[in-house]
C-alpha positions in Angstrom: 14.8 15.9 -30.0 18.1 14.5 -28.8 20.7 13.5 -31.3 22.1 10.0 -30.4 24.2 9.7 -33.6 27.5 10.9 -31.9 27.1 8.2 -29.3 26.5 5.5 -31.8 29.5 6.5 -33.8 31.9 6.2 -30.9 34.6 3.5 -30.6 33.0 1.3 -28.0 35.3 -0.6 -25.6 34.8 -3.6 -23.4 34.2 -3.0 -19.7 37.5 -4.9 -18.9 39.4 -2.7 -21.3 37.9 0.5 -19.7 39.2 -0.7 -16.3 42.6 -1.6 -17.7 43.0 1.8 -19.3 42.0 3.9 -16.3 43.2 3.0 -12.8 40.9 5.7 -11.4 37.7 4.3 -13.0 36.1 3.0 -9.8 36.8 6.3 -7.9 35.5 8.4 -10.7 32.3 6.4 -11.4 31.4 5.7 -7.7 29.5 8.2 -5.7 29.0 8.2 -1.9 25.8 10.1 -0.9 23.6 9.9 2.1 24.6 6.4 3.2 24.5 5.1 -0.5 27.6 3.9 -2.4 26.5 4.0 -6.0 29.0 2.3 -8.4 28.3 2.5 -12.1 31.9 1.6 -13.1 31.0 -1.9 -14.6 29.1 -0.3 -17.5 30.4 0.6 -21.0 30.4 4.4 -20.4 33.7 5.8 -21.4 35.1 9.3 -20.9 34.3 10.1 -24.5 30.7 9.0 -24.2 30.2 10.8 -20.9 31.4 14.0 -22.7 28.8 13.3 -25.4 26.1 12.7 -22.9 26.9 16.0 -21.2 26.6 17.8 -24.5 23.3 16.2 -25.1 22.2 17.3 -21.6 23.1 20.8 -22.6 21.2 20.5 -25.8 18.1 19.2 -23.9 18.5 22.0 -21.3 18.8 19.7 -18.3 20.1 22.4 -15.9 17.3 24.9 -16.5 14.7 22.0 -16.2 16.3 20.8 -13.0 15.9 24.4 -11.8 12.3 24.6 -12.9 11.6 21.2 -11.0 13.3 22.3 -7.8 11.7 25.8 -8.0 8.2 24.6 -8.4 7.7 26.1 -11.8 5.5 24.5 -14.6 7.2 21.2 -15.5 4.2 19.2 -16.6 3.2 21.0 -19.7 0.4 18.7 -20.7 -1.5 19.4 -17.5 0.0 22.9 -16.8 1.4 21.8 -13.5 4.4 21.9 -11.4 5.7 18.8 -9.6 5.8 19.5 -5.9 6.8 16.2 -4.4 10.3 17.7 -3.5 8.6 20.6 -1.6 7.3 17.9 0.8 11.0 17.3 1.6 11.8 21.0 2.3 13.1 22.0 -1.1 11.4 24.3 -3.7 9.1 27.2 -3.9 8.7 28.8 -0.5 5.1 28.8 -0.5 4.9 25.1 -1.5 7.4 24.2 1.2 5.4 26.1 3.8 2.1 24.5 2.8 3.8 21.1 2.9 5.0 21.7 6.4 1.6 22.8 7.6 -0.1 19.8 6.1 2.6 17.5 7.7 1.8 19.3 10.9 -1.8 18.5 10.5 -0.9 14.8 9.9 1.3 14.7 12.8 -1.4 16.1 15.1 -3.9 13.5 14.1 -1.3 10.7 14.6 -0.7 12.1 18.0 -4.4 12.2 18.7 -4.9 8.5 17.5 -1.9 7.4 19.7 -3.6 9.3 22.6 -6.9 7.3 22.1 -9.0 10.0 20.5 -10.5 7.5 18.1 -10.9 4.8 20.8 -8.7 1.6 21.2 -6.9 1.2 17.7 -4.7 -1.8 17.2 -5.0 -2.2 13.3 -4.5 0.1 10.5 -6.2 -1.0 7.1 -5.0 1.4 4.3 -6.9 1.1 0.9 -5.4 2.7 -2.1 -4.0 1.7 -5.6 -0.9 2.6 -7.7 1.1 5.2 -6.0 -1.4 5.5 -3.1 -0.4 1.9 -2.1 3.0 0.9 -3.4 4.9 3.6 -1.6 3.4 3.0 1.9 3.6 -0.8 1.4 7.3 -0.5 0.5 8.0 1.6 3.7 6.2 -0.7 6.0 7.8 -3.9 4.5 11.3 -2.4 4.6 11.1 -0.7 8.1 8.3 -2.3 9.9 9.6 -5.8 10.3 10.1 -5.5 14.0 7.4 -4.4 16.5 5.4 -1.6 15.3 2.8 0.5 17.1 0.0 -0.9 15.1 -0.6 -3.8 12.7 -0.7 -2.3 9.2 -2.2 -3.9 6.1 -2.3 -2.2 2.8 -4.8 -3.3 0.1 -4.7 -2.2 -3.5 -6.3 -5.0 -5.5 -10.1 -4.8 -6.2 -10.1 -8.6 -5.9 -12.1 -9.1 -2.6 -9.7 -12.0 -1.8 -7.0 -9.3 -1.1 -9.1 -7.5 1.3 -10.2 -10.8 3.0 -6.6 -11.8 3.5 -5.7 -8.2 4.9 -8.3 -8.4 7.7 -8.4 -12.0 8.6 -6.5 -11.4 11.9 -8.0 -7.8 12.5 -10.6 -7.1 15.1 -13.0 -4.8 13.3 -13.7 -2.8 16.5 -10.0 -1.9 16.9 -9.4 -1.1 13.2 -8.9 2.3 11.6 -9.5 2.6 7.8 -7.3 4.9 5.9 -8.7 5.7 2.4 -6.0 7.0 0.0 -7.1 8.5 -3.4 -5.8 11.6 -4.9 -9.2 12.4 -6.5 -11.3 10.4 -4.1 -13.1 9.1 -7.1 -10.9 6.0 -7.8 -13.3 3.0 -8.3 -11.3 0.3 -6.9 -10.3 2.1 -3.9 -13.8 3.3 -2.9 -15.2 -0.1 -3.6 -12.6 -1.6 -1.2 -13.3 1.2 1.4 -17.1 0.4 1.3 -16.5 -3.3 1.7 -14.1 -2.5 4.6 -16.7 -0.4 6.3 -19.4 -3.2 5.7 -17.0 -5.6 7.4 -16.4 -3.3 10.3 -20.3 -2.7 10.7 -20.8 -6.4 10.7 -18.2 -6.7 13.4 -20.1 -4.4 15.6 -18.9 -0.8 14.6 -21.9 1.4 14.7 -20.2 4.5 13.3 -17.9 3.2 10.6 -17.3 6.7 9.1 -16.0 7.7 12.5 -13.2 5.3 11.9 -12.1 6.6 8.6 -9.2 8.8 7.7 -9.1 10.3 4.1 -5.9 11.0 2.4 -6.6 13.1 -0.7 -5.9 16.2 -2.8 -9.8 16.5 -3.2 -11.0 17.1 0.4 -14.4 18.1 -0.9 -15.0 14.7 -2.3 -14.0 13.1 1.0 -16.4 15.3 2.7 -19.2 14.2 0.4 -18.2 10.6 1.1 -18.9 11.4 4.7 -15.5 11.7 6.3 -15.4 14.4 9.1 -13.1 17.4 8.1 -10.9 16.7 11.2 -9.9 13.4 9.7 -9.2 14.5 6.2 -5.5 14.8 5.4 -5.0 16.9 2.2 -2.1 17.3 0.0 -1.3 19.4 -3.0 -2.8 18.2 -6.3 0.7 18.9 -7.9 2.2 15.9 -6.0 1.8 13.1 -8.5 0.6 9.7 -7.4 3.8 7.8 -7.8 5.7 10.5 -5.8 3.1 10.8 -3.1 4.6 8.7 -0.2 6.2 11.9 1.0 2.8 13.6 1.7 -0.2 12.2 3.6 -0.3 9.2 1.5 2.5 8.2 3.8 0.1 8.4 6.7 0.0 4.6 7.5 3.8 4.5 7.6 4.0 7.6 9.7 1.4 6.1 12.1 2.6 2.6 12.1 6.4 3.3 12.3 6.1 6.5 14.3 6.7 10.1 13.4 10.4 10.1 14.0 10.9 7.4 11.6 8.8 9.0 8.9 10.6 12.3 9.5 14.0 10.5 9.0 12.7 9.1 5.7 11.9 12.8 4.6 15.3 13.9 5.8 17.1 11.2 3.8 15.3 12.1 0.6 16.1 15.8 1.3 19.9 14.9 1.5 19.7 13.3 -1.9 17.7 16.2 -3.3 20.6 18.5 -2.1 23.0 16.4 -4.0 20.9 16.5 -7.2 20.4 20.1 -6.9 23.9 21.2 -6.2 26.3 18.8 -7.8 27.8 19.4 -11.3 26.5 17.0 -14.1 29.8 15.1 -14.1 29.6 14.4 -10.4 25.8 14.0 -10.1 24.9 10.4 -9.2 21.3 10.4 -10.5 22.5 12.1 -13.8 25.4 9.6 -14.3 23.0 6.6 -13.7 20.6 8.1 -16.2 23.4 8.4 -18.8 24.1 4.7 -18.2 20.4 3.8 -18.7 20.2 5.8 -21.9 23.4 4.3 -23.3 21.9 0.9 -23.3 18.5 1.8 -24.6 19.8 4.3 -27.2 23.0 2.8 -28.3 22.8 -0.9 -27.5 19.1 -1.4 -28.0 18.4 -2.9 -24.6 14.6 -3.1 -23.9 14.7 -4.0 -20.2 16.4 -3.1 -17.0 16.6 -5.5 -14.1 16.8 -4.6 -10.5 17.8 -7.2 -7.9 17.6 -6.5 -4.2 20.0 -8.6 -2.2 18.2 -7.8 1.0 14.7 -9.2 1.9 13.7 -5.7 3.4 13.9 -4.3 -0.1 11.9 -7.1 -1.8 9.2 -4.7 -2.9 11.5 -2.1 -4.6 11.2 -3.6 -8.0 7.4 -3.3 -7.8 7.8 0.3 -6.7 10.2 1.1 -9.4 8.1 -0.5 -12.1 5.5 2.3 -11.6 7.9 5.2 -11.0 9.9 4.5 -14.2 7.5 2.9 -16.6 4.4 5.2 -15.8 6.7 8.2 -15.9 8.7 7.5 -19.1 6.7 4.9 -20.9 5.7 7.5 -23.5 5.8 7.7 -27.4 5.5 11.5 -27.8 7.7 14.5 -26.7 6.6 17.2 -24.3 5.6 19.2 -27.4 3.5 16.3 -28.8 5.8 15.1 -31.5 6.2 11.3 -32.0 9.5 10.0 -31.1 11.5 7.5 -33.2 13.8 6.2 -30.5 13.2 4.1 -27.3 11.7 5.7 -24.2 11.5 3.8 -21.0 12.9 0.3 -20.8 10.7 -2.4 -19.1 11.7 -2.5 -15.5 11.7 -5.9 -13.8 13.5 -7.7 -11.1 13.4 -9.8 -7.9 15.2 -10.8 -4.8 18.7 -12.4 -4.5 19.6 -15.1 -4.0 16.2 -16.4 -5.3 16.5 -14.9 -8.6 19.8 -16.6 -9.2 18.1 -19.8 -9.4 15.3 -18.5 -11.7 16.3 -15.8 -14.2 20.1 -15.4 -14.1 20.6 -18.1 -16.7 19.2 -15.6 -19.2 21.3 -12.7 -17.8 24.5 -14.7 -18.2 23.9 -16.7 -21.4 20.8 -15.4 -23.1 20.7 -13.3 -26.3 19.2 -10.2 -24.5 21.5 -7.5 -23.4 20.2 -6.2 -20.0 21.6 -3.6 -17.7 21.4 -5.2 -14.2 21.3 -3.3 -10.9 22.3 -4.9 -7.7 21.2 -3.4 -4.4 22.6 -4.6 -1.0 23.1 -3.5 2.6 26.3 -3.7 4.3 24.4 -4.3 7.7 22.1 -7.4 7.9 18.5 -7.0 8.9 18.8 -10.1 11.5 20.7 -11.3 14.3 21.3 -14.8 12.8 24.8 -16.2 12.3 26.8 -13.6 10.2 27.5 -16.3 7.6 23.9 -15.7 6.2 24.7 -12.0 5.3 28.3 -12.8 4.2 26.9 -15.4 1.7 24.3 -13.0 0.5 26.7 -10.3 -0.2 29.3 -12.7 -1.7 26.6 -13.8 -4.1 25.7 -10.2 -5.0 29.2 -9.2 -5.7 29.9 -12.4 -7.5 27.1 -12.0 -9.9 28.3 -8.6 -11.1 31.9 -9.8 -11.5 30.7 -12.9 -13.4 28.5 -10.8 -15.8 31.5 -8.7 -16.6 34.2 -11.4 -16.8 32.5 -14.3 -18.5 34.3 -17.4 -19.1 35.5 -19.1 -22.4 34.9 -22.9 -22.7 35.4 -25.2 -25.7 32.0 -26.6 -24.7 29.8 -23.7 -26.1 26.9 -24.7 -23.6 29.4 -23.9 -20.8 30.7 -20.7 -22.3 29.9 -17.3 -20.9 30.2 -14.3 -23.2 30.9 -11.8 -20.4 31.2 -8.0 -20.9 27.6 -7.6 -19.6 26.9 -4.5 -17.7 25.8 -3.9 -14.1 25.6 -1.2 -11.5 25.7 -1.7 -7.8 24.2 0.3 -4.8 25.6 -0.7 -1.5 23.8 0.8 1.5 25.3 1.2 4.9 22.0 -0.1 6.4 18.3 -0.2 5.4 17.6 2.8 7.7 14.8 5.3 7.2 17.2 8.0 6.1 19.0 5.6 3.7 15.7 4.3 2.2 14.4 7.9 1.8 17.8 8.8 0.0 17.4 5.7 -2.3 13.9 6.5 -3.4 14.7 10.2 -4.1 17.8 8.9 -6.0 15.4 6.9 -8.3 13.0 9.8 -8.8 15.9 12.2 -9.9 17.3 9.4 -12.2 13.8 9.0 -13.7 13.6 12.8 -14.2 16.8 13.1 -15.9 16.0 10.3 -18.2 12.8 12.1 -19.2 14.6 15.3 -19.8 17.2 13.6 -22.0 14.4 11.9 -24.1 12.4 15.1 -24.4 9.4 13.7 -22.8 7.0 14.6 -19.8 7.5 12.2 -16.9 4.5 13.8 -14.9 1.4 12.8 -16.8 0.0 9.3 -17.3 -2.7 9.4 -19.9 -2.0 5.8 -20.8 -3.8 4.4 -17.7 -7.1 6.2 -18.7 -8.4 4.2 -21.8 -8.7 0.9 -19.9 -10.6 2.6 -17.2 -13.0 4.2 -19.6 -13.8 1.0 -21.3 -14.2 -0.8 -18.0 -17.0 1.8 -17.1 -18.5 1.3 -20.7 -18.6 -2.5 -20.1 -20.3 -1.9 -16.7 -22.9 0.3 -18.2 -23.6 -1.3 -21.7 -22.7 -4.9 -21.3 -21.1 -7.0 -24.0 -22.5 -5.2 -27.0 -20.5 -2.7 -29.1 -17.0 -4.4 -28.5 -14.8 -6.5 -30.7 -15.9 -10.2 -31.0 -13.3 -11.6 -28.6 -14.2 -9.2 -25.8 -17.9 -9.7 -26.3 -17.5 -13.4 -26.1 -15.3 -13.3 -23.0 -18.0 -11.1 -21.2 -20.7 -13.4 -22.1 -18.7 -16.5 -21.0 -17.9 -14.7 -17.6 -21.2 -12.9 -16.9 -24.0 -15.1 -18.5 
């Protein structure tokens, strides 16, 4: 297990003092990679603490575990699996990379066939999935598909029928293609939504609804049993985890809706970040340094949350995406060897969109009693052609918030006093391009992995999501008997 005592015994300095004592701090703690400027200088990390973090990284064998991840070795010990999402971007075990390229070629061929009219006239794409089978594609489409796309794309994850109704309200069932995304092709919510979507298509005059279905899965046999023709099944390797799966066929709606060239550029951007993570020394490695900052606040300062604010409407879904990536990966209470841990694991990830959030939650960030590491994300280039004053105001607000959190302001009226010395990091993107977005998401993946290694936990399993599913099935089968009095009473009130 990691030893945090050396960090806790350091002489801790204010952020302002760290800048005052080192004129090169911004240069040293800012990394420019693949169109991203990543600035972690407004944190409390000192040179002394960075040296200690590097020693802990050596103790936790970060370099060999990085190599194991990138080489396709077993890195998920509880399930005895590798983690092959990076192979989808062309890095890793040669066999895994070759397989990924072949499967991507299969997806590209199907997209070309759909574009050529092989499935009839298609105008709308309805994608049903849940968790990683929906969050990634939804983020890609919302960020990059705001201008004209080849198809209307709607992504549904919630089993609440109101979500499906909203998605198809403007769709013509006779011109709709249904993409069903499920790693196992047994996910209850996804298959229920798929069946209801096919019922809607049939009621709209589609006689062969299964002929309009594309399956995205690591279990093609189950898709065949469901009735999907083999030519419309897009498999992916089962060692690609759900929250890492937008890089494989789960990304189909984005590749179809945005075009293959755009999707390929997303992969290329991620690959550029992979190369930086793989080849840079720890002291110069952006995901590693960012993870050190994360760990400083959880392990030394006792921070329980991390807030992410996108000062760009195109990235409004990023906090949702990161919630799953970070908390499903690192929300664990045992080590990779099964020993209970007595320190914090993943902080709670939350966030929103600037400038909206400034008028909702920033009061707590500036004057509340919680210490929260805040991350700002902005784009140098606007996503619109309105008066440039819009974007100038947006960026001004973004930078001002980070400066205000750090500087604070003393006032004799305590209600108007700001403590300051509150940390933040900032990621400034040249533009929200496909490549930059791919690099950004890969950066967060590697940062999450480094956090896990430093904590001694396995980020690639997610057994915590299973118990609730099992009890839901039990309720469906057995009714209200056999549960605690509150649950039984709620079921009786709802179903009787």
